[in-house]
DRENSE-80264 format. One line per 5 residues: number of its first residue (from 1); for each residue x, y negated, z negated of C-alpha. Coordinates in nm, 2 decimals, m for minus. Layout:
N
NUM	X:Y:Z; ... .
REM end
This chain:
505
1	0.02:0.00:0.01; 0.30:m0.25:m0.05; 0.46:m0.18:0.23; 0.12:m0.28:0.40; 0.08:m0.57:0.27 .
6	0.42:m0.70:0.33; 0.40:m0.62:0.69; 0.06:m0.80:0.70; 0.23:m1.10:0.54; 0.53:m1.08:0.77 .
11	0.31:m1.08:1.08; 0.11:m1.39:0.96; 0.46:m1.56:0.89; 0.58:m1.47:1.27; 0.27:m1.59:1.41 .
16	0.24:m1.93:1.21; 0.61:m1.99:1.37; 0.48:m1.97:1.69; 0.14:m2.14:1.66; 0.30:m2.46:1.74 .
21	0.46:m2.32:2.09; 0.21:m2.10:2.15; m0.10:m2.41:2.16; 0.11:m2.63:2.32; 0.18:m2.36:2.64 .
26	0.00:m2.60:2.95; m0.18:m2.33:3.16; m0.03:m2.26:3.46; m0.34:m2.27:3.70; m0.42:m2.65:3.55 .
31	m0.28:m2.97:3.68; m0.18:m3.22:3.41; 0.07:m3.49:3.36; 0.26:m3.17:3.20; 0.29:m2.97:3.52 .
36	0.24:m3.27:3.78; 0.44:m3.57:3.86; 0.74:m3.34:3.91; 0.80:m3.45:4.27; 0.77:m3.75:4.51 .
41	0.51:m3.63:4.64; 0.29:m3.56:4.38; 0.31:m3.95:4.29; 0.20:m3.96:4.64; m0.09:m3.69:4.63 .
46	m0.19:m3.94:4.30; m0.18:m4.28:4.47; m0.42:m4.10:4.75; m0.64:m4.02:4.50; m0.68:m4.35:4.33 .
51	m0.78:m4.48:4.65; m1.09:m4.21:4.67; m1.35:m4.34:4.43; m1.35:m4.67:4.62; m1.56:m4.47:4.91 .
56	m1.82:m4.35:4.67; m1.85:m4.72:4.55; m1.90:m4.86:4.87; m2.14:m4.64:5.02; m2.34:m4.62:4.76 .
61	m2.34:m4.89:4.50; m2.10:m5.19:4.57; m2.38:m5.34:4.81; m2.69:m5.31:4.60; m2.51:m5.48:4.30 .
66	m2.35:m5.75:4.48; m2.53:m5.81:4.80; m2.89:m5.68:4.76; m2.87:m5.88:4.41; m2.91:m6.15:4.60 .
71	m3.09:m6.43:4.85; m2.93:m6.24:5.16; m3.10:m5.88:5.16; m3.43:m5.72:5.01; m3.58:m5.41:5.03 .
76	m3.84:m5.31:5.25; m4.14:m5.14:5.01; m4.27:m4.82:5.13; m4.56:m4.74:4.92; m4.58:m4.37:5.06 .
81	m4.23:m4.31:4.89; m4.32:m4.38:4.54; m4.21:m4.55:4.19; m4.02:m4.82:4.20; m3.67:m4.71:4.15 .
86	m3.35:m4.89:3.98; m3.27:m5.03:4.30; m3.57:m5.26:4.37; m3.51:m5.34:4.02; m3.16:m5.48:4.13 .
91	m3.33:m5.69:4.42; m3.62:m5.78:4.22; m3.38:m5.94:3.91; m3.56:m5.72:3.71; m3.30:m5.50:3.56 .
96	m3.42:m5.41:3.19; m3.13:m5.53:2.98; m3.17:m5.51:2.58; m2.90:m5.63:2.31; m2.64:m5.63:2.62 .
101	m2.71:m5.29:2.79; m2.88:m5.17:3.03; m3.00:m4.78:3.15; m3.00:m4.94:3.54; m2.82:m4.61:3.76 .
106	m2.64:m4.84:3.97; m2.47:m5.05:3.66; m2.38:m4.68:3.53; m2.24:m4.54:3.83; m1.98:m4.84:3.96 .
111	m1.91:m4.89:3.61; m1.77:m4.56:3.58; m1.61:m4.53:3.94; m1.40:m4.86:3.88; m1.27:m4.71:3.53 .
116	m1.19:m4.36:3.77; m0.98:m4.58:3.95; m0.83:m4.72:3.63; m0.79:m4.42:3.45; m0.56:m4.23:3.80 .
121	m0.42:m4.59:3.82; m0.30:m4.59:3.42; m0.13:m4.24:3.49; 0.07:m4.31:3.78; 0.18:m4.67:3.58 .
126	0.26:m4.47:3.28; 0.44:m4.22:3.45; 0.66:m4.32:3.76; 0.91:m4.54:3.60; 1.17:m4.38:3.36 .
131	1.08:m4.06:3.55; 1.30:m3.74:3.65; 1.16:m3.79:3.98; 1.42:m3.87:4.22; 1.24:m4.09:4.48 .
136	1.34:m4.11:4.90; 1.41:m4.47:4.84; 1.32:m4.76:4.61; 1.13:m4.89:4.86; 0.90:m4.62:4.82 .
141	0.88:m4.60:4.45; 0.75:m4.98:4.47; 0.52:m4.91:4.72; 0.33:m4.67:4.53; 0.36:m4.82:4.20 .
146	0.23:m5.15:4.37; m0.06:m4.97:4.54; m0.14:m4.83:4.22; m0.11:m5.20:4.04; m0.33:m5.32:4.29 .
151	m0.58:m5.07:4.25; m0.58:m5.14:3.91; m0.64:m5.51:3.93; m0.89:m5.45:4.21; m1.11:m5.24:3.97 .
156	m1.05:m5.49:3.69; m1.16:m5.77:3.90; m1.51:m5.62:3.99; m1.57:m5.50:3.65; m1.50:m5.82:3.51 .
161	m1.71:m6.03:3.77; m1.99:m5.77:3.71; m1.99:m5.79:3.39; m1.78:m6.06:3.19; m1.63:m5.84:2.92 .
166	m1.56:m5.47:2.93; m1.26:m5.23:2.75; m0.91:m5.32:2.88; m0.73:m4.98:2.92; m0.38:m5.02:3.04 .
171	m0.26:m4.65:2.95; m0.39:m4.30:2.97; m0.66:m4.22:2.71; m0.47:m3.95:2.52; m0.77:m3.86:2.31 .
176	m1.11:m3.96:2.16; m0.97:m4.24:1.94; m0.83:m4.41:2.26; m1.13:m4.40:2.44; m1.34:m4.64:2.25 .
181	m1.20:m4.96:2.30; m1.31:m5.30:2.18; m1.45:m5.53:2.47; m1.15:m5.76:2.59; m1.27:m6.16:2.68 .
186	m1.30:m6.25:3.02; m0.98:m6.46:3.01; m0.80:m6.15:2.89; m0.90:m5.93:3.17; m0.86:m6.23:3.40 .
191	m0.49:m6.23:3.28; m0.44:m5.87:3.34; m0.56:m5.92:3.68; m0.31:m6.17:3.78; m0.02:m5.99:3.64 .
196	m0.16:m5.67:3.82; m0.19:m5.84:4.14; 0.13:m6.05:4.11; 0.37:m5.76:4.05; 0.15:m5.59:4.36 .
201	0.24:m5.87:4.58; 0.61:m5.83:4.58; 0.62:m5.44:4.54; 0.39:m5.38:4.82; 0.54:m5.40:5.18 .
206	0.31:m5.61:5.42; 0.09:m5.50:5.69; 0.32:m5.47:5.98; 0.49:m5.18:5.79; 0.29:m5.03:5.59 .
211	0.09:m4.71:5.62; m0.27:m4.81:5.79; m0.54:m4.78:5.55; m0.33:m4.85:5.18; m0.31:m5.20:5.01 .
216	m0.03:m5.44:5.19; 0.14:m5.72:4.99; m0.06:m5.96:5.16; m0.37:m5.78:5.04; m0.25:m5.81:4.68 .
221	m0.21:m6.20:4.70; m0.53:m6.27:4.88; m0.68:m6.02:4.57; m0.50:m6.26:4.34; m0.60:m6.55:4.53 .
226	m0.97:m6.47:4.51; m0.90:m6.46:4.12; m0.73:m6.80:4.12; m1.08:m6.94:4.33; m1.32:m6.77:4.03 .
231	m1.11:m6.94:3.76; m1.11:m7.31:3.96; m0.76:m7.25:3.96; m0.70:m7.43:4.32; m0.39:m7.51:4.41 .
236	m0.22:m7.21:4.32; m0.51:m7.05:4.56; m0.38:m7.27:4.80; 0.00:m7.20:4.73; m0.03:m6.80:4.79 .
241	m0.32:m6.84:5.11; m0.12:m7.07:5.29; 0.16:m6.79:5.25; m0.06:m6.58:5.40; m0.15:m6.81:5.66 .
246	0.22:m6.85:5.75; 0.37:m6.53:5.72; 0.12:m6.20:5.66; 0.06:m6.16:6.02; m0.33:m6.17:6.05 .
251	m0.52:m6.36:6.32; m0.88:m6.40:6.40; m1.01:m6.12:6.64; m1.13:m6.31:6.96; m1.48:m6.17:6.92 .
256	m1.64:m6.15:6.56; m1.82:m5.77:6.70; m1.49:m5.64:6.74; m1.38:m5.78:6.34; m1.53:m5.44:6.23 .
261	m1.47:m5.08:6.26; m1.62:m4.86:6.49; m1.65:m4.49:6.37; m1.36:m4.38:6.52; m1.15:m4.70:6.68 .
266	m1.06:m5.06:6.55; m0.98:m4.95:6.22; m0.76:m5.19:6.00; m0.73:m5.38:6.29; m0.54:m5.74:6.33 .
271	m0.84:m5.94:6.12; m0.81:m5.68:5.83; m0.64:m5.75:5.52; m0.80:m5.45:5.33; m1.09:m5.19:5.43 .
276	m1.23:m4.89:5.25; m1.14:m4.60:5.48; m1.42:m4.36:5.61; m1.42:m4.05:5.87; m1.65:m3.93:6.04 .
281	m1.71:m3.55:6.00; m1.68:m3.24:5.80; m1.39:m3.30:5.59; m1.59:m3.50:5.32; m1.43:m3.84:5.42 .
286	m1.75:m4.00:5.59; m1.97:m4.24:5.45; m2.38:m4.29:5.57; m2.43:m4.64:5.49; m2.65:m4.75:5.78 .
291	m2.90:m4.47:5.71; m2.94:m4.62:5.36; m3.03:m4.95:5.52; m3.23:m4.89:5.83; m3.61:m4.98:5.76 .
296	m3.83:m4.62:5.75; m4.02:m4.45:5.82; m3.84:m4.43:6.15; m3.89:m4.20:6.40; m3.62:m3.98:6.60 .
301	m3.70:m4.16:6.94; m3.67:m4.51:6.70; m3.36:m4.45:6.55; m3.16:m4.34:6.84; m3.12:m4.65:7.00 .
306	m2.94:m4.78:6.64; m2.73:m4.44:6.61; m2.67:m4.25:6.94; m2.60:m3.96:6.76; m2.68:m3.61:6.94 .
311	m2.90:m3.45:6.67; m3.12:m3.79:6.63; m3.36:m3.74:6.33; m3.62:m3.90:6.13; m3.63:m4.08:5.82 .
316	m3.88:m4.20:5.55; m3.73:m4.36:5.27; m3.71:m4.67:5.04; m3.54:m4.91:5.29; m3.26:m5.12:5.16 .
321	m3.05:m5.42:5.22; m3.26:m5.56:5.45; m3.16:m5.90:5.58; m3.43:m6.15:5.45; m3.58:m6.45:5.62 .
326	m3.40:m6.64:5.43; m3.08:m6.52:5.53; m3.19:m6.51:5.93; m3.27:m6.91:5.90; m2.94:m7.00:5.78 .
331	m2.76:m6.92:6.17; m2.77:m7.23:6.35; m2.85:m7.26:6.70; m2.60:m7.04:6.90; m2.43:m6.88:6.63 .
336	m2.27:m6.60:6.77; m2.27:m6.38:6.48; m2.67:m6.38:6.43; m2.71:m6.12:6.75; m2.37:m5.91:6.63 .
341	m2.49:m5.91:6.23; m2.84:m5.90:6.26; m3.08:m5.66:6.48; m3.44:m5.54:6.49; m3.65:m5.23:6.53 .
346	m4.02:m5.18:6.53; m4.14:m4.87:6.33; m4.48:m4.74:6.48; m4.51:m4.56:6.13; m4.48:m4.89:5.91 .
351	m4.77:m5.02:5.69; m4.71:m5.35:5.77; m4.95:m5.59:6.00; m4.60:m5.70:6.14; m4.40:m5.33:6.24 .
356	m4.08:m5.54:6.38; m3.80:m5.53:6.09; m3.45:m5.67:6.06; m3.18:m5.42:6.01; m2.76:m5.47:5.99 .
361	m2.64:m5.45:6.30; m2.28:m5.48:6.24; m2.25:m5.17:6.09; m2.47:m4.97:6.31; m2.18:m4.83:6.53 .
366	m2.26:m4.54:6.74; m2.13:m4.22:6.61; m2.17:m3.82:6.69; m2.40:m3.69:6.35; m2.73:m3.77:6.20 .
371	m2.61:m3.92:5.84; m2.25:m3.90:5.92; m2.07:m4.22:6.03; m1.69:m4.30:5.99; m1.69:m4.66:6.04 .
376	m1.48:m4.88:5.78; m1.58:m5.09:5.52; m1.45:m5.47:5.50; m1.36:m5.59:5.17; m1.10:m5.87:5.30 .
381	m1.10:m5.99:5.61; m0.87:m6.31:5.75; m1.20:m6.49:5.84; m1.25:m6.51:5.45; m0.87:m6.65:5.38 .
386	m0.92:m6.94:5.60; m1.29:m7.00:5.44; m1.07:m6.96:5.10; m0.84:m7.17:5.20; m1.02:m7.43:5.33 .
391	m1.23:m7.46:5.00; m0.92:m7.44:4.77; m0.80:m7.77:4.95; m1.10:m7.96:4.92; m1.17:m7.88:4.56 .
396	m0.82:m8.06:4.51; m1.00:m8.35:4.75; m0.80:m8.28:5.04; m1.12:m8.24:5.30; m0.95:m8.33:5.60 .
401	m0.68:m8.10:5.56; m0.98:m7.84:5.49; m1.13:m7.90:5.81; m0.91:m7.72:6.05; m0.95:m7.34:5.88 .
406	m1.37:m7.39:5.85; m1.37:m7.51:6.22; m1.11:m7.19:6.28; m1.40:m6.98:6.21; m1.69:m7.18:6.36 .
411	m1.49:m7.16:6.69; m1.50:m6.79:6.70; m1.85:m6.80:6.62; m1.94:m7.07:6.96; m2.02:m7.35:6.71 .
416	m1.88:m7.70:6.69; m1.67:m7.87:6.44; m1.80:m7.91:6.14; m1.92:m8.28:6.10; m1.88:m8.27:5.68 .
421	m1.68:m8.56:5.59; m1.72:m8.61:5.24; m1.59:m8.36:4.98; m1.96:m8.30:4.86; m2.05:m8.24:5.24 .
426	m1.74:m8.03:5.28; m1.79:m7.80:4.99; m2.16:m7.71:5.06; m2.06:m7.68:5.44; m1.81:m7.40:5.35 .
431	m2.06:m7.23:5.12; m2.30:m7.17:5.42; m2.02:m7.09:5.65; m1.94:m6.81:5.36; m2.31:m6.68:5.40 .
436	m2.37:m6.62:5.73; m1.94:m6.52:5.85; m1.92:m6.29:5.56; m2.33:m6.18:5.54; m2.34:m5.79:5.39 .
441	m1.99:m5.75:5.31; m2.07:m5.80:4.95; m1.98:m6.12:4.90; m2.27:m6.37:4.81; m2.37:m6.26:4.45 .
446	m1.99:m6.38:4.34; m2.05:m6.66:4.58; m2.35:m6.75:4.34; m2.24:m6.63:4.00; m1.87:m6.85:4.03 .
451	m2.06:m7.19:4.18; m2.27:m7.17:3.88; m2.58:m7.19:4.15; m2.76:m6.84:4.08; m3.03:m7.02:3.90 .
456	m3.09:m7.24:4.16; m3.11:m7.06:4.46; m3.25:m6.70:4.30; m3.51:m6.89:4.13; m3.63:m7.09:4.46 .
461	m3.60:m6.75:4.67; m3.77:m6.58:4.39; m4.10:m6.80:4.41; m4.08:m6.75:4.83; m4.08:m6.34:4.75 .
466	m4.38:m6.42:4.52; m4.56:m6.64:4.69; m4.55:m6.48:5.05; m4.49:m6.07:4.98; m4.53:m6.00:5.33 .
471	m4.25:m6.23:5.53; m4.06:m6.01:5.32; m4.14:m5.69:5.42; m4.43:m5.59:5.17; m4.72:m5.40:5.33 .
476	m5.05:m5.56:5.28; m5.19:m5.54:4.90; m4.83:m5.45:4.78; m4.67:m5.71:4.57; m4.36:m5.76:4.36 .
481	m4.38:m5.66:4.00; m4.50:m5.86:3.74; m4.13:m5.89:3.59; m4.00:m6.00:3.91; m3.74:m6.25:3.93 .
486	m3.70:m6.31:3.55; m3.34:m6.18:3.48; m3.13:m6.44:3.61; m2.81:m6.37:3.44; m2.45:m6.41:3.59 .
491	m2.35:m6.08:3.44; m2.53:m5.72:3.42; m2.58:m5.56:3.10; m2.31:m5.28:3.01; m2.40:m4.94:3.09 .
496	m2.67:m4.81:2.77; m2.49:m4.39:2.85; m2.14:m4.56:2.79; m2.27:m4.75:2.48; m2.37:m4.48:2.36 .
501	m2.07:m4.33:2.33; m1.85:m4.62:2.14; m1.94:m4.84:1.88; m1.84:m5.16:2.09; m2.09:m5.25:2.28 .
REM end
């Protein structure tokens, strides 16, 4: 018996001694920071992964929160479709919000996708310096690091403009204790975006030498300039934007239609500063934005001229991102951009008396298969660089210097030079020009918030929708909900699901 107890005791000691090593063995079939990031190719793959959430973000949610939540687009109410959904609440400025949080699904998904980008960028940035990996060149290492910095800055810029205050994660989350950080101030988030974008602008190569589709030094400078404009740091924005104009090789495409990619061609063209990459086909890299925007119910014969697919199919859903009468009226007579940006389709099955609807034509590019598109989404174009520079100059009282930059944009559109000569008139001219030049590119909501014009413009727009629902695509007898246009805040509430996981909001 004594020998039996001694043997059991010795076995226990042996197991205790190896418990730590046994429990810390990393499974050989699992990818983690312990088994990954061992080669240059690992870091390249990780950077590729940091871009991936952008595809879902711009295909599904960004246009809801940043374009349809404005006076540029609305939804075409299909009373056969069913109950009001979270997307309609966004378009109606009726997102249910209490104690600073909301259960709206669009808000939740956009918030989480941004943090997926941040988490992946943090992992790269925490390991790329001081790592035993030997890179083929310092330039390649800086390029990978610069892309991670750009993507983290990009994600935080989206978050801070949507929510104002969010947790500022800058290192990988190691455990539950690290996951629930307090909300950082808007200024603290701005400071980190500035730091990251500035570092990215020096680490990244320019467009001429960078791999197509990846962030460039020019993209980082334009992101930083956008931050400065949001902060009203006009002189800093001017310096950056002039450097982009002088040194980064961007030009306006002669034809506005060619500023946007086709499903397999014209991607990352000379006007493109940064765009989200999609690829038509079965690999999982495709988008389907135009199918989310086309008015419904639409027959196969009616949809075929818009998409050109070999297997055109009818759709019946709630239709979103429909150009508003207000935006259509904002185009000046003779503006070439209007017919390139907006088309019309007549729906035989519509319940409206007027069965003709506008749709976003500049994303309706011919493609092969139904509901599977490959055109890229424009995030920053050189046209916006010129308008940013005009705005930065005008806000410093340099109205005469601003005019040539807005006029470059107008000339391509077939319009005469602006007649604005005072700072006030030029400010309004640039504001109007941004609306039509950048329509449907997720800019309008942020232009309203950064200029402090949400209540003024959306209040008047909402009154028109409620007074004349038929003009805003409601069938006879259908009207906006009673709470429409009652939540005119500059920021969305934070996601309620995330609020349940943290004591900080």
